[in-house]
N, C-alpha and C positions, 0 to 999 in steps of 0.2 A: 105482190108480194115479193113474186118474183122476180118484175123488172125493180121494185126498188131497190131489194139486195142487188142485182148485176148494176145497177147505178150510182150505188156507194160504193161498192167495191174501184167501177172505173174511176171515181170520182177520186177514190186517193190516189190512185195509181198514175192518175193527171199531174196532182200536184207534183209529182215529183220529174214529171216530164218538161217542164215550164225551163227557159234558158238559166242557169245557175251561175250565181256571181261567182267572184276570182277565189271567194274565200270556201265556196262551197265545191272548186275542181279538184282540190286534194281528196275529196272523199267518194264524190260520185264513179260511178264503175266499180269500187268495191263488191266483193263479192263474200259469201261465206257457209259453210256449212256448216250442219247442227245437228244433235241427238236431243230427244229431251224423252226426259219420263213423267207421265203424269199421272194423278188418283183423279178418275172418271166418278164422276153420282150421277144417276140415273134420275130425275126428278120428275112432279106432277106424273101421272096415270105410269110410266114406265118404270116405277121404282116398284110399282106392288109384281111386277114383273121379274125384275133383274135386279141384284145388289150392285153395290160399290166393286170397281176393277182397277187392277192397274191399265196404262198404257204409254206404248211408249211411239218416238215417232225418230224421222227424220226430216232436214229441211234444207233447201236453200235459199239464202238471203239474197240479194239484187239491190245494191245503195243508191237511188234514183236522186239522193238532194240531201244537205243536211240532215234535215228534218224527217225524211218518207226514205221508205224500202218497200220493197217487194217482196212475198216471199211463197215459195211453191212447198206446201209440207206434205208428209203423207202418216201416216199411224195406224196403228194396229191395238185392237184390244178383246180379251175373251173371257166370258163368264161361261164354266164350265155348271155351274149351281143354280139354276133360277129358280125364285119360289115354290114353283109345281113342285117339288121335291118335298117339300112338307107340309105341300097345301092337303088338305082333305074334301072329300064327297058326300054327300047326305043319302043315304042309300034306302026308296021309299019303300021298301017291303018292310024291313025293319028298322028304321027309322034313328040305325045309327050312322056314326060319320068312319069311313074310311080310306086309310092312304094306299095310293099305287107302290109299290112297295118296288116298281122297274122303273120309277118315273124317270122321265129325263127330258129337262127345259138347258139351252145353249144359247147363247146371243153371241157372234162375232162381228165386229167390225170391223173394215179397213175403207180410209179415206183419205180419197185426195182431193186441198183446197189451194184456194192461191187467197192469198192476202196482204191488205197494207197495211200498212206498220207509218203512225203519226206520229212523231216525237213531241211531247207537249214541253221542253224543252226548248231551248235558241243558242244557247253555247255550243260553245266544241265538246263533240261528244266521245270522238274514237281517239280517246286518250286514256291512261293508265289513271285509276282509282277514281270516274267518273259515273255517277249516273243519272240513268236516261228514261223517266217515264214515259208510258206511251199509248197510244190505245189503239186497239187490231180492230180491222174489223175484215170480214173474207168471205168466202164460199167456193163452192162446190159439189163434189157427186161422194157422199158416204156409201159404200156397197155392205148394206147389213146383211146378218143371217140369222134368224131367230128358228130352231130346231125344236120339235115336242115328239115324245113319243114315249112308250110303257102305260099309260092311262090307262084305266080301268073303268071299262062303260060303264055310267052310273045310271041306263037306261034298261038293265035288264031285270028278267024278272026268274021266281023262284022256278017258274017254269021253264027254263030256259034249258036246255040238255047240256049239263055239267056241274048246273049250278049247284050253290050250299043251298038247301031248305033250312028252312025256321029251326025243324025237328033235330038238325042234323048235333053233332056234339061240338060244334063248330063252325054255327048261321055264318054267313056273310056271302056278299058275290064274287062269282067265279073270277079271279086273278088274272084265266087266262083269255078273258073276253075282254078287245083291249078296244079303244077310238083309236081310229085309223094316225098313224105317224101324220106332222103336218110341217111344214114350213113355209116362214114368210123372208123369203131372198128376194132382195134387187138394189141395181142403184140409185140412191135417192138424193134428189135435189137438197143441198143442204146448207144452210148460213151458219156463222158465229161470230161474235163480237165479243170484246173483253180489254182486261186494262193489264198491261205486263211492266216487268223494270229489271233494265239492262245493266248491270254491273260490269261494267272493263276493270280485267283485272290486270289486263297489259293492252298495248295499244291493237292488239290485233285478238286477244281472245277474252271474250264476257259470257257472264255469268248472267243467262235470261231466267228471268223468273216468269209468270205469266197464269191469271186464272179466266175463265171464258165461258160463255153461253151457247150453245149448240142444237138449234131448231132443224128437222127434217124434214120434208114435205114424206112423211110413208107412211105406216099404220101397221099394226099387231091385231090379229084377230083374234075375235075371245074363246075362251075357255068357258063357256057362263057355269058348267058344271061345277066346277073347282074354284071360282069366285070372281074368275078372271077377266074384265071388259075391254072392248076392243080401246085402242090406244089410236089417237089420232091430235098431232101427227108426236114425233118421238123429241122429245128436248132433255138434253142432259146439259151439266155443268163439268167442269174439270182444272183444278188445279197442280203447278208440278214445276220443274225448271229443267233446265239444262244447260248445254256449252256450246257457244257458235269459235270457230276458227276463223278471220276475215283475213282475204288475202289482197293486193293489188293487183291494179292491172298493167298487165305489161304496157310500158313506153316506148312507143316504135320509132 
């Protein structure tokens, strides 16, 4: 999978490095700066851990031909309210379910990717009121950090010093006995692919809308007592848009 993803990205990039025709020469070398605001949706097992979050990003685009571009992208997202805040555990002493009042679960992503964009139209693109659908494929490193803390230890018994007894007016586990805080954090090799539509407001300003699927070679360790299983790989969808500002190369 790793080699296949790299070959796909290189293939897309090489499409734009063939000798350009005379018609293409006016666009080859254009570059753009852009920003985007995206709605991120965890999928499959990751959706049981964290919810939908906004994501912002910046990008640099270099036009390699009339139909292809290379894009460098950075984006960031943060979810401060993982599902552990609302999850319960079953205490075997009284067979009741309890929440952890001080639970904390956060997920942060800082992603860098190199993407290849292939336009699905063959006519002129960089003109006012032109629309250009495209395919995007890319890869890079997504640094993620999933932190959990404040979880009451479900394995405690009523004989533990300080734990509540079944004869107490308010029976239940000792909320001060906690599972050690945990963190899953590292850069993860990641791939993305999707479809987009670039609408040119003017010849050098465009509205870029896209939706993509992301796969990261990474895992989250389980928290079995709270019903959360190990997750591998981490998968997400996103949809959003932004603006790009194109600049012409200087002719000397």
